[in-house]
C-alpha positions in Angstrom: -28.8 -10.1 -15.0 -31.0 -8.4 -16.9 -32.7 -9.4 -19.9 -31.1 -7.5 -23.3 -33.4 -7.5 -26.8 -31.2 -7.4 -30.0 -32.0 -4.5 -32.3 -30.7 -3.8 -35.9 -28.7 -0.6 -35.1 -25.8 0.3 -37.0 -24.8 2.8 -34.1 -21.3 1.8 -33.1 -21.5 3.2 -29.2 -24.8 1.8 -28.6 -23.6 -2.2 -30.0 -27.1 -2.9 -31.3 -28.8 -3.8 -28.1 -32.0 -1.1 -26.9 -30.2 -1.7 -23.8 -29.1 1.8 -22.4 -25.6 -0.2 -21.7 -22.9 -1.0 -24.4 -21.9 -4.7 -24.5 -22.0 -7.2 -22.7 -18.6 -7.9 -20.2 -17.1 -11.0 -19.2 -14.2 -11.3 -16.3 -12.3 -14.2 -16.3 -10.0 -14.7 -12.8 -7.2 -15.7 -11.3 -7.3 -16.6 -14.4 -10.3 -14.2 -15.5 -11.8 -12.4 -18.4 -14.3 -9.8 -19.5 -16.8 -10.0 -22.1 -19.1 -7.8 -24.1 -21.4 -9.2 -26.5 -22.7 -6.9 -29.3 -19.6 -5.1 -28.0 -17.4 -7.8 -26.1 -15.0 -6.9 -23.5 -12.9 -10.5 -22.2 -10.7 -9.6 -18.4 -8.4 -12.6 -17.9 -7.3 -14.3 -16.8 -7.8 -13.4 -12.8 -10.1 -12.8 -10.3 -8.2 -10.0 -8.2 -8.4 -6.0 -7.5 -7.6 -5.8 -12.0 -10.7 -7.9 -13.1 -13.1 -6.9 -11.0 -11.7 -3.2 -10.7 -12.2 -3.5 -14.2 -16.0 -4.9 -14.1 -16.6 -2.3 -11.7 -15.7 0.5 -13.8 -17.1 -1.1 -17.2 -20.9 -2.1 -15.2 -22.1 1.3 -16.3 -21.6 1.2 -20.3 -21.6 -2.7 -20.5 -25.0 -4.3 -20.9 -23.8 -7.7 -19.1 -20.0 -8.9 -17.1 -19.4 -11.9 -16.6 -16.2 -12.7 -14.3 -14.8 -16.4 -14.8 -12.3 -17.4 -12.4 -10.2 -20.3 -11.0 -7.1 -20.7 -9.3 -7.2 -18.5 -6.1 -10.7 -17.7 -4.5 -12.8 -14.5 -5.5 -10.6 -11.6 -4.6 -7.1 -12.7 -6.0 -3.8 -12.8 -4.3 -4.3 -9.7 -2.0 -7.3 -10.6 0.1 -6.5 -14.2 -0.1 -2.9 -15.1 0.4 -0.7 -11.4 0.4 -1.7 -8.3 1.8 -4.4 -8.9 4.0 -3.2 -12.2 5.8 0.5 -11.4 5.9 -0.1 -8.0 7.7 -2.8 -9.5 9.8 0.1 -11.2 11.5 2.7 -8.5 11.1 1.0 -6.6 13.3 0.2 -9.3 15.6 3.8 -9.9 15.7 4.1 -6.3 16.9 2.7 -7.1 20.3 6.2 -9.3 20.7 8.3 -7.0 19.3 11.4 -6.4 20.6 9.8 -2.5 21.8 7.7 -4.5 23.9 9.8 -7.5 25.2 12.2 -5.1 26.2 10.8 -1.5 26.6 13.0 1.4 26.0 11.1 3.2 29.0 12.9 3.2 32.5 10.6 1.4 35.4 8.6 -1.1 32.8 9.5 -4.6 32.4 9.2 -7.1 30.0 5.2 -6.7 28.7 5.1 -9.3 26.7 5.5 -13.2 26.0 5.3 -15.5 23.0 2.7 -16.6 21.2 1.0 -19.1 22.9 -1.6 -20.6 20.4 -0.7 -20.1 17.3 -3.8 -22.4 15.7 -5.7 -19.4 17.1 -4.4 -16.6 15.4 -4.5 -18.3 12.3 -8.0 -19.5 12.4 -8.8 -15.7 13.3 -6.8 -14.6 10.3 -8.6 -17.0 7.9 -11.9 -15.7 9.3 -10.9 -11.8 8.6 -10.2 -13.3 4.6 -13.3 -14.5 4.3 -15.1 -11.6 5.7 -13.1 -9.1 3.7 -13.8 -11.3 0.5 -17.5 -11.5 1.2 -17.2 -8.0 2.2 -15.6 -6.7 -0.7 -16.0 -8.7 -3.7 -18.9 -11.3 -3.6 -21.1 -8.1 -1.9 -19.7 -5.9 -4.6 -20.6 -7.3 -7.6 -23.9 -9.0 -6.1 -24.9 -5.4 -6.3 -24.4 -4.7 -9.5 -27.4 -6.0 -11.8 -25.5 -7.1 -15.0 -22.4 -9.2 -13.4 -21.9 -12.7 -13.1 -19.5 -14.7 -11.4 -18.4 -18.2 -12.9 -15.6 -20.6 -11.9 -13.4 -22.0 -15.0 -10.6 -21.4 -16.8 -10.3 -19.2 -19.2 -8.4 -18.8 -22.9 -8.1 -17.0 -25.8 -8.4 -18.1 -29.4 -9.8 -17.1 -32.4 -12.7 -19.2 -34.0 -13.8 -18.3 -37.8 -11.9 -14.6 -37.2 -13.9 -14.3 -34.2 -12.1 -13.5 -30.9 -13.6 -15.6 -28.4 -13.0 -16.6 -24.6 -12.9 -20.3 -24.1 -13.8 -21.5 -20.7 -12.8 -25.3 -19.2 -12.8 -26.9 -16.3 -9.1 -27.6 -16.3 -6.1 -27.1 -18.5 -6.6 -30.4 -19.4 -10.0 -30.4 -20.9 -9.9 -30.4 -24.5 -13.4 -29.0 -24.9 -14.9 -26.0 -23.1 -18.3 -25.6 -21.3 -18.8 -22.0 -22.7 -17.5 -19.7 -25.5 -17.8 -16.4 -25.2 -17.6 -14.2 -28.4 -15.4 -10.6 -27.2 -14.5 -7.5 -29.2 -11.8 -6.9 -26.1 -10.0 -8.8 -23.5 -8.4 -7.4 -20.6 -5.7 -10.3 -19.0 -5.7 -9.6 -15.5 -4.3 -13.3 -14.3 -1.4 -11.9 -11.6 1.6 -13.8 -10.5 3.0 -17.2 -8.5 5.8 -17.8 -6.4 8.7 -18.4 -8.9 10.6 -21.4 -8.4 14.2 -21.4 -9.1 14.9 -23.8 -11.5 18.1 -25.3 -10.4 15.9 -26.6 -8.0 12.8 -27.8 -9.3 13.2 -31.4 -8.9 14.1 -31.3 -5.3 11.6 -29.1 -4.6 9.0 -31.6 -6.1 10.1 -33.8 -2.9 9.9 -30.8 -0.3 6.7 -29.7 1.7 7.6 -25.7 1.2 5.7 -22.9 2.2 4.9 -19.9 0.4 2.7 -16.5 0.8 -0.4 -19.1 -0.5 0.0 -21.6 3.0 2.3 -19.9 5.4 0.0 -17.1 6.3 -2.5 -19.8 7.6 -0.4 -22.7 8.8 -2.4 -24.3 12.6 1.6 -24.8 13.7 4.0 -22.6 14.0 7.4 -23.4 12.9 10.1 -24.4 15.3 12.6 -22.8 12.9 12.6 -21.7 9.1 14.9 -20.7 6.3 13.5 -18.2 4.0 14.6 -18.1 0.9 14.8 -14.6 -0.5 16.2 -10.7 0.4 12.9 -9.0 -1.1 9.9 -7.5 0.4 7.9 -10.7 0.8 10.8 -12.5 2.8 12.0 -10.1 4.8 8.1 -9.3 5.7 7.7 -13.3 6.4 11.0 -13.1 7.9 10.9 -11.1 11.1 7.1 -12.0 11.0 8.0 -15.3 12.0 10.9 -14.6 14.3 8.8 -12.3 16.6 6.2 -15.0 16.6 8.7 -17.3 17.9 10.3 -19.4 15.0 14.0 -19.3 14.8 14.6 -17.5 11.7 17.5 -18.0 8.8 17.1 -15.6 5.6 19.7 -17.0 2.6 20.0 -14.6 -0.1 21.8 -14.8 -3.2 22.5 -10.9 -4.0 25.1 -9.5 -1.9 22.5 -7.4 0.5 18.9 -7.5 1.1 16.5 -5.6 -1.0 19.1 -5.8 -3.9 16.5 -3.5 -6.1 16.8 -0.2 -3.4 19.7 1.8 -2.4 22.8 -0.7 -0.3 22.4 2.1 2.4 18.6 0.5 3.3 19.0 -3.2 2.8 22.0 -2.9 5.3 20.2 -0.4 7.4 17.6 -3.1 7.6 19.6 -6.4 7.9 21.5 -4.7 11.2 17.8 -4.3 12.9 16.8 -7.8 11.8 20.2 -9.2 13.0 19.4 -7.7 16.5 16.2 -9.4 16.3 18.0 -12.5 16.8 17.5 -13.2 12.7 20.2 -15.2 10.7 21.2 -13.0 7.6 23.6 -15.3 5.3 23.9 -13.0 2.0 26.1 -13.8 -1.5 24.9 -18.2 -1.2 24.1 -20.0 -4.2 21.3 -22.9 -3.3 23.0 -25.9 -4.9 20.0 -28.4 -3.1 17.4 -29.0 -1.0 16.8 -32.3 0.9 13.7 -33.0 3.0 15.4 -35.1 6.3 12.7 -36.6 8.2 11.0 -33.7 9.8 13.5 -31.4 8.7 14.8 -29.5 5.7 18.2 -29.5 4.5 19.5 -26.5 2.4 23.0 -26.1 1.2 25.0 -23.4 -0.8 27.9 -22.5 -1.6 29.2 -19.0 -0.4 30.7 -16.9 -3.5 32.9 -14.6 -1.3 35.3 -17.9 -0.3 33.6 -20.4 -2.3 32.9 -22.3 1.0 29.9 -25.0 1.1 27.5 -24.3 3.4 24.3 -26.3 5.3 21.7 -24.7 6.8 18.4 -26.9 8.9 14.9 -26.1 9.4 11.9 -27.3 10.3 10.6 -25.6 7.2 11.2 -23.6 3.7 9.8 -20.5 3.0 10.4 -19.4 -0.8 10.1 -15.8 -1.4 12.7 -16.1 -4.4 10.6 -13.4 -7.1 7.3 -13.6 -8.9 6.4 -15.0 -12.2 3.6 -14.1 -14.5 0.7 -16.6 -15.1 0.8 -16.3 -18.5 1.0 -20.0 -19.5 -2.3 -21.6 -21.1 -3.9 -18.1 -21.6 -4.1 -17.7 -25.7 -4.4 -20.0 -28.4 -2.1 -17.2 -30.0 1.2 -15.2 -29.8 1.0 -12.3 -27.6 4.4 -10.5 -26.8 5.8 -11.6 -23.6 8.7 -9.8 -21.9 12.2 -11.7 -22.2 12.9 -11.5 -17.9 12.0 -13.7 -14.9 9.0 -12.0 -14.5 7.5 -12.9 -18.0 5.0 -10.5 -18.1 2.7 -9.5 -20.9 4.2 -6.4 -22.5 1.7 -3.7 -23.1 2.1 0.3 -24.4 0.7 3.4 -22.1 -2.6 2.3 -22.5 -2.3 -1.2 -21.6 -2.9 -2.1 -24.9 -0.7 -6.2 -25.5 0.9 -6.7 -29.0 -3.0 -7.8 -29.9 -4.7 -4.7 -30.3 -8.1 -6.1 -29.2 -6.3 -7.7 -26.0 -5.7 -5.6 -23.1 -3.7 -6.4 -19.8 -3.9 -5.3 -16.5 -2.5 -6.0 -12.9 0.8 -8.0 -11.5 0.7 -10.0 -14.9 2.1 -6.9 -16.8 5.8 -6.5 -17.4 6.4 -3.0 -16.4 3.4 -2.8 -13.2 4.7 -1.7 -10.2 3.0 -5.0 -8.8 1.1 -3.6 -5.9 -3.1 -4.1 -5.1 -3.8 -0.5 -5.6 -1.9 -0.1 -9.1 -3.7 -2.9 -10.2 -7.3 -1.8 -9.7 -6.2 1.6 -11.3 -4.9 -0.7 -14.3 -7.8 -2.7 -14.5 -10.2 0.3 -14.6 -8.4 1.7 -17.2 -7.6 -1.2 -19.2 -11.6 -1.2 -19.2 -12.3 2.0 -20.0 -9.6 2.4 -22.7 -11.0 -0.9 -24.2 -14.6 0.5 -24.1 -12.9 4.1 -25.8 -11.9 1.9 -28.7 -14.9 0.3 -29.5 -16.4 3.6 -29.1 -14.2 5.6 -31.3 -12.6 7.5 -28.3 -9.2 7.9 -27.7 -7.4 5.7 -25.0 -5.7 7.4 -21.9 -2.4 6.7 -20.7 -0.9 5.0 -17.2 1.4 7.5 -15.4 3.8 5.6 -12.4 5.4 8.9 -11.6 4.2 8.7 -8.3 3.3 5.7 -6.8 3.9 5.0 -3.5 5.0 1.8 -2.1 5.4 0.2 1.8 7.7 -2.7 3.2 5.9 -3.8 6.1 9.1 -4.9 8.2 9.4 -2.6 11.3 11.2 -0.4 10.7 9.3 -0.3 7.5 10.9 1.2 4.2 9.2 3.2 2.1 9.4 5.6 -1.1 8.4 7.3 -4.0 9.3 8.7 -7.1 12.8 8.6 -8.1 15.7 7.7 -5.7 19.0 9.8 -6.1 20.7 7.5 -8.4 18.0 7.4 -10.6 17.3 11.0 -10.6 21.2 11.2 -11.9 20.3 8.6 -14.4 17.6 10.8 -15.7 19.7 14.0 -16.3 18.2 15.7 -13.7 20.2 17.9 -11.5 19.5 15.9 -8.4 20.9 15.7 -4.6 19.7 14.1 -1.8 19.0 15.6 1.6 18.7 12.9 4.8 17.4 13.1 8.2 18.5 10.6 10.5 15.7 9.9 13.0 17.6 10.9 15.9 17.0 14.1 15.1 13.4 13.6 15.1 11.5 14.9 18.0 8.7 12.5 17.5 11.1 9.6 17.3 13.3 10.5 20.1 10.1 10.5 22.7 9.1 7.2 21.3 12.2 5.3 21.6 12.3 5.0 18.6 15.0 6.4 16.1 16.3 3.8 13.8 16.3 4.7 9.8 16.1 8.1 8.0 13.7 9.4 5.7 15.5 11.3 2.0 14.0 14.3 0.1 15.2 13.9 -3.6 15.4 17.5 -5.6 15.7 18.9 -8.7 18.4 21.6 -8.1 17.6 23.8 -10.8 14.3 23.8 -9.9 13.7 23.0 -6.3 11.0 20.2 -7.0 10.3 17.2 -5.1 11.8 14.1 -7.2 11.7 11.4 -5.1 11.5 10.4 -1.1 13.0 7.5 0.7 11.8 6.2 4.3 13.8 3.8 6.8 11.6 4.2 9.8 8.9 2.3 12.2 5.8 4.5 10.6 7.3 4.5 7.0 3.8 3.5 5.6 2.4 6.4 7.3 5.0 9.0 6.0 4.9 8.2 2.5 1.8 9.8 1.4 2.9 13.3 2.4 6.4 12.7 0.0 3.8 11.5 -2.6 1.8 14.3 -2.8 4.9 17.0 -3.2 6.6 14.1 -6.4 2.4 14.3 -7.9 2.2 17.8 -7.4 5.5 19.1 -8.0 6.0 20.8 -4.9 9.1 22.8 -3.9 11.7 21.7 -1.3 11.6 25.3 0.1 7.7 25.5 0.5 7.4 21.9 1.9 9.6 23.4 4.3 7.5 26.4 5.1 4.5 24.5 5.9 3.1 23.9 9.2 4.2 20.7 10.9 2.4 20.0 14.1 5.2 19.5 16.7 5.6 15.8 17.5 4.5 14.3 14.7 6.5 12.0 12.0 5.6 14.0 9.2 7.6 16.9 10.8 10.6 14.7 9.1 9.5 16.1 6.0 9.8 19.9 6.9 13.4 18.9 8.3 14.8 16.9 5.7 13.6 20.3 3.3 15.0 23.0 5.1 18.2 20.4 5.1 18.8 21.5 1.8 20.3 24.7 2.8 20.8 24.1 6.7 22.5 22.4 9.3 19.7 20.6 10.8 21.6 19.7 14.5 21.9 23.7 15.1 18.0 24.0 14.9 16.0 24.7 17.9 12.4 23.1 18.1 10.1 23.5 15.6 12.4 26.2 13.5 12.2 27.6 9.9 
C-alpha cells in the first residue's frame, strides 16, 4: 500500500492529501465496506462482484482502498456458490440429457450413461471455483497498489458525529478490532436463502441443502425434494435429475416461474415432467421431519385440501432470497417491507442515509444478477465520489437488462412482456414464433419452445422479448440491443440473418407482426 502524506489543502477534490489520488477507500465484504480516508468511502458489508467493482472503479481516484469481508469467501455468491459452480454442473448434466440418452437422429443409439463418479465431478467443480476466485478476484486486487483486503464483519456507526465502519471478528464481539472513519459508505451485503418462517423449527433439525452446499456434495443424492419453483429451484432440479437423482419439485404457487407469464412456466413444466421430474404445484408445506437418513416433507394441496407426504434422501431449499441487512448499522436505514427486505435506494443508489449507498443483491429493486451488481457497485462508488467532489450523480437504468434461466430449454428475456407493456399504457402487441417454424431448430431436432417479440404498435419499436429455447441465453442479446437502441420491428426483419442460425428467430418473429410465417419460403423477407 503506498504511503500518503497529509497536507493542509482545503481543496475538496483533493481531500487533504498530496497524493494525486483522492481519499482512502475501504471495501468490506460479503459483509464488505469501502472507506476513503480524508474523503472516505466504505463499501459493504459484502465481498462479491458489487464490492469489487466499486473498489476497482474508485481505485484511480482514491488514495487507498480496503476490502473488509466475511461470510462467503472472496468473490461472494456468484463465483463461489452461485453462477459458476451451478453452470458447471448444468453443463456436465447436458451429457446425460434426453437428447443424448435418446437421440432424435435415426441410426444413433444411446451414447451415454449416468454419472459414475459424482465426487470427481464436484471436486473438479471446486477446483474451477478456486481458480476463478484467484484469477478474477485475488489477482485483480493484488494488481491494484492501493487496495488492501481484510477478513472481518463491517458495521456502520457514528462516533462523535463521524460516520465510521467498525470491523469485528464476529457479531457477538463487543469491541471492534479496527475502526475506519468514512465520509461515504457503500453497502454490498448480498443475500441468503430465505427460509420459510413456519418451518424454521423443523429445518433446524434437518441437514438440508441450499446453493451454498449442493454443488460440492461428494455424494449424489439418490432422491431429492426441491422446495421452490423459481430459477434456482428449476436449474438445480433438472441438473440433479440428469445426473441421476430422483427429483420432486414442491411449489407453493399454481405454476412454475410464477413471476413470468403462465405459458412459459407451463411449457417448461411439461419438459421437466418428460424427463421424469415429479412436479407438484399449489402445495402448502406444513412440516419437515428428519427420519433416519431420509427427509419427510408434509403439505396440503390447496386444490382438494388433502394431506400429502413426500420422502427423499435430501432436501434442497430454493424458497426465495433475503437481503443481508441485519447487523450492518447502529442507526436506522430504510428497508423494503417485502420478503426480500432489501435496502431502499434512489436511482443514484443512495440510501435513506445521504452518506450511504448500496449495490448488488441487497438492493430492494435490483434485478439481482451478478452483472447488474457489478454495474451498481461501479456506479455507487463513482456517485459517492461525485457527491464528495460536488459533481452530479448519475442514475441507474434497468430498462434493457437481459436475463437467463439455465434450464433446458432455457428461459430468457429482456424489457417488458405484453402484460407489463400494456400496464404502462403502451399500445403493445406480441408476435410469437414457435420453434417448430425455425429452420435451425428443425434440423437440430430441438423444437421445444418459442420466441416472442413485443412492440409498441404506434412506433413499431421493440419494447421487450421472451424466449423459451435450448439456446435462449445466446438468443437474448440481439433482442436486448433492439430494446436498448429502440430498433423498429421492421428494421429487425430487414436485417440479414444467416440461414440456419438461432437468431433467425428474431427476423421471423418480426415478420410475424404483418405476415403469416407459415406461408413464407426459406430466407423470405
